[in-house]
C-alpha positions as CSV (number, residue, x, y, z in Angstrom):
1,M,178.2,7.0,-68.6
2,T,176.9,3.5,-69.2
3,R,179.4,2.8,-71.9
4,V,182.3,3.8,-69.6
5,A,181.0,1.5,-66.9
6,E,180.6,-1.3,-69.4
7,L,184.2,-0.7,-70.7
8,N,185.6,-0.7,-67.2
9,K,183.8,-4.0,-66.4
10,E,185.2,-5.7,-69.5
11,R,188.6,-4.2,-69.2
12,W,190.3,-7.6,-69.0
13,R,189.2,-8.3,-72.6
14,Y,191.0,-5.4,-74.0
15,F,194.3,-5.8,-72.1
16,R,197.4,-6.3,-74.3
17,W,201.0,-6.8,-73.3
18,T,202.8,-3.8,-74.6
19,P,206.3,-2.5,-73.7
20,R,204.6,0.1,-71.4
21,T,202.4,-2.5,-69.5
22,A,205.3,-4.9,-69.3
23,F,207.6,-2.2,-67.8
24,I,204.9,-1.1,-65.3
25,S,204.2,-4.7,-64.3
26,F,207.9,-5.4,-63.8
27,M,208.4,-2.3,-61.7
28,Y,205.5,-3.1,-59.3
29,A,205.9,-6.9,-59.2
30,I,209.7,-7.3,-59.0
31,F,211.7,-4.0,-58.8
32,V,209.9,-2.2,-56.0
33,P,209.6,-5.2,-53.6
34,T,213.3,-6.0,-54.2
35,V,214.4,-2.5,-53.3
36,V,212.1,-2.4,-50.2
37,G,213.3,-5.8,-49.1
38,F,217.0,-4.9,-49.6
39,T,216.6,-1.7,-47.7
40,F,214.9,-3.4,-44.8
41,A,217.5,-6.2,-44.8
42,K,220.4,-3.7,-44.7
43,S,218.8,-1.8,-41.7
44,D,217.7,-4.9,-39.8
45,G,218.2,-4.3,-36.1
46,K,219.6,-0.8,-36.5
47,Y,216.5,1.0,-35.2
48,D,214.5,0.2,-32.1
49,M,211.2,2.1,-31.8
50,R,210.2,0.7,-28.4
51,A,210.9,1.7,-24.9
52,K,212.8,4.9,-25.6
53,L,213.0,7.8,-23.2
54,R,213.0,11.4,-24.3
55,G,216.4,12.3,-25.7
56,D,217.4,8.7,-26.5
57,T,218.3,8.0,-30.1
58,I,216.5,5.4,-32.2
59,S,219.7,4.2,-33.7
60,E,221.2,1.1,-32.0
61,F,224.7,1.3,-33.6
């Protein structure tokens, strides 16, 4: 248990850039935010979640 805790604390010393870690870093740092931002930009103003009565649609156009 102590060895595992020590290894976890010193994890930064053992990190290496491999194809797998580069791919994961790219996906979380660049690809995912780009897709989310593009999706939000394309639907900007399309949905209004405030002041709706029962039966009204959330779509504005």
